[in-house]
MDAnalysis code that builds the backbone (N, CA, C; Angstrom):
import MDAnalysis as mda
import numpy as np

u = mda.Universe.empty(384, n_residues=128, atom_resindex=np.repeat(np.arange(128), 3), trajectory=True)
u.add_TopologyAttr("name", ["N", "CA", "C"] * 128)
u.add_TopologyAttr("resid", np.arange(1, 129))
u.add_TopologyAttr("resname", ["UNK", "UNK", "UNK", "UNK", "UNK", "UNK", "UNK", "UNK", "UNK", "UNK", "UNK", "UNK", "UNK", "UNK", "UNK", "UNK", "UNK", "UNK", "UNK", "UNK", "UNK", "UNK", "UNK", "UNK", "UNK", "UNK", "UNK", "UNK", "UNK", "UNK", "UNK", "UNK", "UNK", "UNK", "UNK", "UNK", "UNK", "UNK", "UNK", "UNK", "UNK", "UNK", "UNK", "UNK", "UNK", "UNK", "UNK", "UNK", "UNK", "UNK", "UNK", "UNK", "UNK", "UNK", "UNK", "UNK", "UNK", "UNK", "UNK", "UNK", "UNK", "UNK", "UNK", "UNK", "UNK", "UNK", "UNK", "UNK", "UNK", "UNK", "UNK", "UNK", "UNK", "UNK", "UNK", "UNK", "UNK", "UNK", "UNK", "UNK", "UNK", "UNK", "UNK", "UNK", "UNK", "UNK", "UNK", "UNK", "UNK", "UNK", "UNK", "UNK", "UNK", "UNK", "UNK", "UNK", "UNK", "UNK", "UNK", "UNK", "UNK", "UNK", "UNK", "UNK", "UNK", "UNK", "UNK", "UNK", "UNK", "UNK", "UNK", "UNK", "UNK", "UNK", "UNK", "UNK", "UNK", "UNK", "UNK", "UNK", "UNK", "UNK", "UNK", "UNK", "UNK", "UNK", "UNK", "UNK"])
u.atoms.positions = np.array([
    [0.836, -1.179, -0.006],
    [0.017, 0.005, 0.030],
    [0.853, 1.245, 0.019],
    [1.819, 1.327, 0.811],
    [2.693, 2.487, 0.828],
    [4.009, 2.226, 0.105],
    [4.054, 1.215, -0.745],
    [5.343, 0.879, -1.456],
    [5.771, 1.995, -2.277],
    [4.884, 2.949, -2.765],
    [5.359, 4.035, -3.550],
    [6.310, 4.958, -2.846],
    [6.360, 4.921, -1.479],
    [7.292, 5.746, -0.743],
    [8.655, 5.193, -0.865],
    [8.817, 3.945, -1.297],
    [10.149, 3.376, -1.266],
    [10.741, 3.422, -2.702],
    [11.963, 3.879, -2.819],
    [12.545, 4.059, -4.188],
    [12.925, 2.741, -4.886],
    [12.875, 1.552, -4.196],
    [13.245, 0.342, -4.901],
    [12.040, -0.358, -5.548],
    [10.933, 0.268, -5.608],
    [9.772, -0.253, -6.279],
    [10.074, -0.512, -7.773],
    [9.904, -1.729, -8.269],
    [10.282, -2.050, -9.663],
    [9.176, -1.486, -10.562],
    [9.549, -1.259, -11.882],
    [8.636, -0.803, -12.838],
    [9.152, 0.410, -13.638],
    [8.611, 0.626, -14.772],
    [9.009, 1.782, -15.561],
    [7.806, 2.806, -15.506],
    [8.039, 3.943, -14.890],
    [6.992, 4.943, -14.827],
    [7.433, 6.285, -15.327],
    [6.497, 7.091, -15.791],
    [6.874, 8.428, -16.313],
    [7.486, 9.269, -15.248],
    [6.985, 9.214, -13.988],
    [7.579, 10.020, -12.906],
    [7.073, 9.381, -11.640],
    [7.492, 9.876, -10.506],
    [7.233, 9.273, -9.233],
    [5.783, 9.323, -8.865],
    [5.042, 10.312, -9.285],
    [3.623, 10.375, -9.021],
    [2.919, 9.222, -9.682],
    [3.316, 8.924, -10.974],
    [2.673, 7.782, -11.670],
    [3.025, 6.492, -10.985],
    [4.235, 6.381, -10.525],
    [4.557, 5.195, -9.822],
    [3.796, 4.946, -8.554],
    [3.670, 6.034, -7.679],
    [2.971, 6.039, -6.487],
    [1.472, 5.643, -6.678],
    [0.803, 6.338, -7.623],
    [-0.527, 6.096, -7.773],
    [-0.892, 4.795, -8.429],
    [0.112, 4.217, -9.186],
    [-0.050, 2.926, -9.794],
    [0.098, 1.843, -8.658],
    [1.040, 1.977, -7.753],
    [1.268, 0.999, -6.830],
    [0.251, 0.944, -5.762],
    [-0.393, 2.108, -5.406],
    [-1.300, 2.072, -4.242],
    [-2.753, 2.470, -4.434],
    [-3.119, 2.940, -5.501],
    [-4.586, 3.357, -5.666],
    [-5.469, 2.103, -5.582],
    [-6.545, 2.185, -4.879],
    [-7.426, 1.053, -4.717],
    [-8.796, 1.449, -4.269],
    [-9.805, 0.612, -4.467],
    [-11.127, 0.849, -3.984],
    [-11.162, 0.405, -2.524],
    [-12.011, 1.056, -1.758],
    [-12.258, 0.710, -0.371],
    [-13.338, -0.425, -0.429],
    [-13.141, -1.457, 0.403],
    [-13.938, -2.583, 0.616],
    [-15.264, -2.093, 1.060],
    [-16.330, -2.533, 0.271],
    [-17.714, -2.046, 0.685],
    [-18.741, -3.005, 0.428],
    [-18.342, -4.301, 0.029],
    [-19.300, -5.309, -0.270],
    [-20.189, -5.708, 0.955],
    [-19.708, -5.410, 2.184],
    [-20.466, -5.768, 3.381],
    [-21.382, -4.673, 3.860],
    [-21.339, -3.516, 3.142],
    [-22.106, -2.372, 3.607],
    [-23.611, -2.460, 3.029],
    [-24.511, -1.830, 3.727],
    [-25.876, -1.750, 3.244],
    [-26.021, -0.923, 1.863],
    [-26.987, -1.251, 1.113],
    [-27.144, -0.579, -0.143],
    [-27.873, 0.833, 0.037],
    [-28.661, 0.955, 1.002],
    [-29.450, 2.190, 1.177],
    [-28.459, 3.306, 1.511],
    [-28.541, 4.345, 0.669],
    [-27.575, 5.538, 0.778],
    [-27.498, 6.057, 2.198],
    [-28.588, 6.270, 2.942],
    [-28.561, 6.909, 4.243],
    [-27.783, 5.930, 5.243],
    [-27.778, 4.699, 5.009],
    [-27.018, 3.801, 5.905],
    [-25.679, 3.610, 5.366],
    [-25.424, 3.489, 4.025],
    [-24.102, 3.193, 3.442],
    [-23.156, 4.371, 3.497],
    [-23.592, 5.580, 3.295],
    [-22.690, 6.728, 3.129],
    [-21.873, 6.928, 4.387],
    [-22.494, 7.120, 5.639],
    [-21.652, 7.316, 6.787],
    [-20.644, 6.217, 7.087],
    [-21.152, 5.015, 6.884],
    [-20.206, 3.871, 7.168],
    [-19.035, 3.835, 6.192],
    [-19.290, 4.086, 4.927],
    [-18.228, 4.144, 3.949],
    [-17.254, 5.294, 4.137],
    [-17.755, 6.452, 4.474],
    [-16.887, 7.515, 4.766],
    [-16.043, 7.288, 6.037],
    [-16.656, 6.742, 7.101],
    [-15.986, 6.462, 8.310],
    [-14.835, 5.415, 8.107],
    [-15.127, 4.393, 7.289],
    [-14.158, 3.385, 6.963],
    [-12.979, 3.940, 6.173],
    [-13.304, 4.813, 5.220],
    [-12.217, 5.415, 4.419],
    [-11.302, 6.259, 5.340],
    [-11.943, 7.105, 6.206],
    [-11.176, 8.086, 7.034],
    [-10.267, 7.168, 7.998],
    [-10.839, 6.193, 8.574],
    [-10.019, 5.350, 9.537],
    [-8.861, 4.712, 8.769],
    [-9.009, 4.211, 7.577],
    [-7.960, 3.565, 6.830],
    [-6.922, 4.629, 6.375],
    [-7.412, 5.759, 5.883],
    [-6.461, 6.777, 5.549],
    [-5.591, 7.275, 6.664],
    [-6.289, 7.542, 7.807],
    [-5.492, 8.043, 8.936],
    [-4.525, 7.001, 9.438],
    [-4.893, 5.720, 9.522],
    [-3.950, 4.726, 9.926],
    [-2.751, 4.637, 8.970],
    [-2.997, 4.735, 7.653],
    [-1.825, 4.698, 6.776],
    [-0.916, 5.919, 6.811],
    [-1.574, 7.079, 6.904],
    [-0.768, 8.333, 7.039],
    [0.012, 8.349, 8.333],
    [-0.556, 7.819, 9.439],
    [0.233, 7.791, 10.639],
    [1.368, 6.828, 10.581],
    [1.130, 5.686, 9.883],
    [2.170, 4.691, 9.633],
    [3.280, 5.300, 8.776],
    [2.960, 6.080, 7.758],
    [3.992, 6.678, 6.924],
    [4.815, 7.640, 7.789],
    [4.133, 8.338, 8.640],
    [4.881, 9.287, 9.555],
    [5.688, 8.540, 10.547],
    [5.191, 7.498, 11.118],
    [5.959, 6.688, 12.121],
    [7.090, 5.934, 11.550],
    [6.900, 5.306, 10.383],
    [7.896, 4.452, 9.729],
    [8.944, 5.213, 9.020],
    [8.440, 6.181, 8.205],
    [9.398, 6.914, 7.309],
    [9.679, 8.401, 7.733],
    [8.965, 8.843, 8.789],
    [9.151, 10.306, 9.158],
    [8.471, 11.198, 8.119],
    [7.576, 10.661, 7.279],
    [7.006, 11.459, 6.269],
    [5.702, 12.068, 6.567],
    [5.655, 13.443, 6.672],
    [4.394, 14.078, 6.964],
    [3.815, 14.729, 5.687],
    [4.509, 14.576, 4.603],
    [4.057, 15.180, 3.328],
    [3.117, 14.396, 2.497],
    [3.075, 13.101, 2.820],
    [2.170, 12.173, 2.123],
    [0.780, 12.735, 2.172],
    [0.000, 12.605, 1.058],
    [-1.398, 12.947, 1.056],
    [-2.223, 11.790, 0.694],
    [-3.409, 11.741, 1.198],
    [-4.334, 10.732, 0.767],
    [-5.434, 11.413, -0.058],
    [-5.886, 10.797, -1.057],
    [-6.980, 11.309, -1.892],
    [-8.104, 10.351, -1.827],
    [-9.188, 10.675, -1.219],
    [-10.364, 9.873, -1.047],
    [-11.389, 10.413, -2.027],
    [-11.903, 9.537, -2.880],
    [-12.981, 10.002, -3.771],
    [-14.234, 9.042, -3.556],
    [-15.317, 9.708, -3.607],
    [-16.604, 9.073, -3.437],
    [-17.382, 9.280, -4.729],
    [-17.969, 8.253, -5.342],
    [-18.708, 8.397, -6.518],
    [-19.684, 7.229, -6.566],
    [-20.717, 7.330, -7.541],
    [-21.653, 6.306, -7.673],
    [-21.130, 5.354, -8.689],
    [-21.173, 4.060, -8.470],
    [-20.743, 2.966, -9.457],
    [-21.515, 3.103, -10.699],
    [-20.972, 2.747, -11.846],
    [-21.690, 2.772, -13.069],
    [-22.236, 1.384, -13.247],
    [-23.193, 1.032, -12.345],
    [-23.869, -0.287, -12.478],
    [-25.413, -0.025, -12.314],
    [-26.141, -1.099, -12.406],
    [-27.598, -0.974, -12.254],
    [-27.967, -0.439, -10.852],
    [-27.257, -0.895, -9.877],
    [-27.480, -0.534, -8.461],
    [-27.038, 0.892, -8.154],
    [-26.046, 1.387, -8.953],
    [-25.466, 2.671, -8.598],
    [-25.004, 3.018, -7.202],
    [-24.489, 2.078, -6.584],
    [-23.993, 2.203, -5.162],
    [-22.910, 3.159, -5.065],
    [-22.827, 3.912, -3.959],
    [-21.748, 4.714, -3.629],
    [-20.505, 3.869, -3.377],
    [-19.396, 4.237, -4.013],
    [-18.186, 3.593, -3.847],
    [-17.031, 4.515, -3.509],
    [-15.922, 4.036, -3.157],
    [-14.784, 5.005, -2.848],
    [-13.506, 4.383, -3.344],
    [-12.543, 5.309, -3.678],
    [-11.180, 4.950, -4.053],
    [-10.249, 5.788, -3.253],
    [-9.153, 5.173, -2.864],
    [-8.107, 5.849, -2.107],
    [-6.726, 5.723, -2.781],
    [-6.079, 6.850, -2.901],
    [-4.662, 6.915, -3.445],
    [-3.829, 7.721, -2.555],
    [-2.595, 7.282, -2.374],
    [-1.641, 8.021, -1.564],
    [-0.556, 8.568, -2.489],
    [-0.090, 9.767, -2.283],
    [1.077, 10.233, -3.008],
    [1.620, 11.486, -2.226],
    [2.872, 11.850, -2.667],
    [3.597, 12.919, -2.017],
    [3.713, 14.084, -3.042],
    [3.232, 15.254, -2.623],
    [3.424, 16.402, -3.521],
    [4.977, 16.729, -3.697],
    [5.338, 16.866, -4.966],
    [6.774, 17.074, -5.270],
    [6.810, 18.361, -6.109],
    [7.808, 19.212, -5.988],
    [7.905, 20.461, -6.744],
    [8.030, 20.302, -8.193],
    [8.666, 19.184, -8.603],
    [9.000, 18.998, -10.064],
    [8.066, 18.047, -10.732],
    [6.881, 17.674, -10.133],
    [5.949, 16.717, -10.637],
    [4.595, 17.362, -10.524],
    [3.734, 17.130, -11.641],
    [2.409, 17.671, -11.572],
    [1.638, 17.049, -10.397],
    [0.653, 17.764, -9.838],
    [-0.105, 17.238, -8.790],
    [-0.994, 16.127, -9.153],
    [-1.302, 15.271, -8.186],
    [-2.158, 14.145, -8.482],
    [-3.494, 14.650, -9.050],
    [-4.091, 15.577, -8.462],
    [-5.314, 16.328, -8.938],
    [-4.957, 17.772, -8.977],
    [-4.822, 18.278, -10.154],
    [-4.364, 19.713, -10.391],
    [-5.293, 20.724, -9.732],
    [-6.602, 20.555, -9.937],
    [-7.572, 21.485, -9.519],
    [-8.706, 20.682, -8.802],
    [-8.481, 20.469, -7.490],
    [-9.393, 19.685, -6.693],
    [-10.873, 20.203, -6.641],
    [-10.963, 21.522, -6.766],
    [-12.185, 22.197, -6.694],
    [-13.008, 22.064, -7.981],
    [-12.323, 21.692, -9.074],
    [-12.985, 21.548, -10.359],
    [-13.516, 20.203, -10.675],
    [-13.214, 19.203, -9.789],
    [-13.755, 17.894, -9.959],
    [-15.342, 17.851, -9.829],
    [-15.968, 17.415, -10.807],
    [-17.432, 17.392, -10.824],
    [-18.033, 16.006, -10.812],
    [-17.288, 14.977, -11.058],
    [-17.952, 13.638, -11.191],
    [-17.721, 12.747, -9.969],
    [-17.213, 13.309, -8.920],
    [-16.924, 12.693, -7.654],
    [-16.710, 13.675, -6.498],
    [-16.879, 13.227, -5.372],
    [-16.475, 14.052, -4.195],
    [-15.123, 13.613, -3.808],
    [-14.151, 14.546, -3.738],
    [-12.826, 14.155, -3.522],
    [-12.187, 15.035, -2.324],
    [-11.492, 14.400, -1.421],
    [-10.818, 15.053, -0.351],
    [-9.355, 14.772, -0.381],
    [-8.522, 15.750, -0.136],
    [-7.068, 15.573, 0.045],
    [-6.877, 15.624, 1.504],
    [-6.294, 14.576, 2.102],
    [-6.130, 14.522, 3.533],
    [-4.698, 14.368, 3.903],
    [-4.265, 15.093, 4.910],
    [-2.817, 14.942, 5.422],
    [-2.893, 14.309, 6.842],
    [-1.749, 13.947, 7.358],
    [-1.620, 13.433, 8.687],
    [-2.096, 14.441, 9.715],
    [-1.827, 15.689, 9.402],
    [-2.286, 16.767, 10.312],
    [-3.776, 16.879, 10.357],
    [-4.476, 16.608, 9.286],
    [-5.996, 16.533, 9.313],
    [-6.387, 15.436, 10.257],
    [-5.752, 14.357, 10.218],
    [-6.098, 13.174, 11.098],
    [-5.895, 13.564, 12.496],
    [-4.846, 14.285, 12.838],
    [-4.530, 14.670, 14.213],
    [-5.695, 15.577, 14.731],
    [-6.314, 16.346, 13.890],
    [-7.378, 17.230, 14.300],
    [-8.609, 16.450, 14.592],
    [-8.842, 15.305, 13.936],
    [-10.061, 14.514, 14.137],
    [-10.024, 13.688, 15.442],
    [-8.843, 13.076, 15.692],
    [-8.787, 12.247, 16.860],
    [-7.384, 11.772, 17.110],
    [-7.056, 11.342, 18.263],
    [-5.677, 10.871, 18.434],
    [-5.730, 9.337, 18.113],
    [-4.540, 8.803, 17.723],
    [-4.445, 7.328, 17.422],
    [-4.752, 6.509, 18.698],
    [-5.402, 5.449, 18.504],
    [-5.723, 4.517, 19.626],
    [-4.530, 3.617, 19.856],
    [-4.306, 3.370, 21.048],
    [-3.114, 2.552, 21.471],
    [-3.617, 1.224, 21.957],
])
């Protein structure tokens, strides 16, 4: 999941951002959640935030990296059911590489949040 933070990751990529997003972008597990939006949405969002904060705290603890960002997107699946789904990608902003999402406010086909470890600290302290 956080393999993109390590330089020894194999593969040929255009840049580090492409490598990071290829290695770690994934959908959040949601098969066990109810289909009704009023029940599904808060559970999916809570699950995403818990996962993201655990990963960002691990990156900080293991690598000392506070610059990693998590991008959480919520959108409706292109299926008959049209269930709300989520995708999470981690990457590090770099001065010489284009941003993962250049204009976050311009995204119209999904709800997207950029989350840092500092954001997680504001929500709650890690459980021991």
